C-alpha positions as CSV (number, residue, x, y, z in Angstrom):
1,X,-37.4,35.6,-59.3
2,X,-35.3,37.3,-62.0
3,X,-36.9,38.8,-65.0
4,X,-34.7,39.1,-68.1
5,X,-37.1,39.9,-70.9
6,X,-36.0,42.9,-72.8
7,X,-32.4,42.9,-71.4
8,X,-29.5,43.3,-73.7
9,X,-26.7,40.8,-74.2
10,X,-23.0,41.5,-74.3
11,X,-23.2,42.6,-78.0
12,X,-26.0,45.0,-77.2
13,X,-28.7,43.0,-79.0
14,X,-32.0,42.0,-77.5
15,X,-32.0,38.6,-75.7
16,X,-35.7,38.3,-75.4
17,X,-36.0,36.3,-78.7
18,X,-37.2,39.2,-80.9
19,X,-35.4,39.9,-84.1
20,X,-34.6,43.5,-85.0
21,X,-34.9,45.2,-88.4
22,X,-32.3,44.1,-90.9
23,X,-31.9,47.5,-92.5
24,X,-33.6,50.9,-92.8
25,X,-36.3,49.6,-95.2
26,X,-37.3,46.8,-92.9
27,X,-37.3,49.2,-90.0
28,X,-39.6,51.6,-91.9
29,X,-41.9,48.6,-92.7
30,X,-42.1,47.6,-89.1
31,X,-42.8,51.2,-88.0
32,X,-45.6,51.5,-90.5
33,X,-47.1,48.1,-89.4
34,X,-46.9,49.2,-85.7
35,X,-48.6,52.5,-86.5
36,X,-51.4,50.7,-88.4
37,X,-51.9,48.4,-85.4
38,X,-51.8,51.2,-83.0
39,X,-54.3,53.2,-85.1
40,X,-56.7,50.2,-85.1
41,X,-56.3,49.8,-81.3
42,X,-57.1,53.5,-80.8
43,X,-60.2,53.3,-83.0
44,X,-61.4,50.2,-81.1
45,X,-60.9,51.9,-77.7
46,X,-62.6,55.1,-78.9
47,X,-65.6,53.1,-80.1
48,X,-65.8,51.3,-76.7
49,X,-65.6,54.6,-74.9
50,X,-68.5,56.1,-77.0
51,X,-71.3,55.3,-74.6
52,X,-74.0,57.2,-76.6
53,X,-73.2,55.3,-79.8
54,X,-73.2,51.9,-77.9
55,X,-76.6,52.6,-76.2
56,X,-78.0,53.7,-79.6
57,X,-76.8,50.6,-81.3
58,X,-78.1,48.4,-78.5
59,X,-81.5,50.1,-78.7
60,X,-81.6,49.4,-82.4
61,X,-81.1,45.6,-81.7
62,X,-84.0,45.5,-79.3
63,X,-87.3,44.7,-81.1
64,X,-89.9,47.4,-80.5
65,X,-92.4,44.7,-79.6
66,X,-90.2,43.5,-76.7
67,X,-90.1,47.0,-75.4
68,X,-93.9,47.4,-75.6
69,X,-94.6,44.0,-74.0
70,X,-92.0,44.7,-71.3
71,X,-93.6,48.0,-70.5
72,X,-97.1,46.5,-70.4
73,X,-95.9,43.8,-68.1
74,X,-94.4,46.3,-65.7
75,X,-97.7,48.3,-65.7
76,X,-99.8,45.1,-65.0
77,X,-97.5,44.1,-62.2
78,X,-97.6,47.6,-60.7
79,X,-101.4,47.6,-60.9
80,X,-101.5,44.2,-59.3
81,X,-99.3,45.3,-56.4
82,X,-101.4,48.4,-55.8
83,X,-104.6,46.4,-55.9
84,X,-103.2,43.8,-53.5
85,X,-102.1,46.6,-51.0
86,X,-105.5,48.2,-51.2
87,X,-107.4,45.1,-50.3
88,X,-105.0,43.7,-47.7
C-alpha cells in the first residue's frame, strides 16, 4: 500500500488537496488561527489532566442526600452481614 498524503508534486506544491497561503497576510491569518486552535486544545487537555478539579466538580454534582442515603445503606448492609455471621 502506498501513502502519498503530504507528498510534493513536480512543482513543489502539496498534492494532498490542501491549499497553501496566497500571500504573507493570508499566511499570518492561518498561523494565528492555528495558534488559537492549539491554545484551545492545550486548555482542554490541561483541564482533563487536572484530576483534583474534576473530582471536585463531580462531587458538587452529587446531591448530598444521595451520599447520606448511600452511606446509610452500606452501614445497614454491613450490620446485616455481621448479624448473619454471628447467628450462623
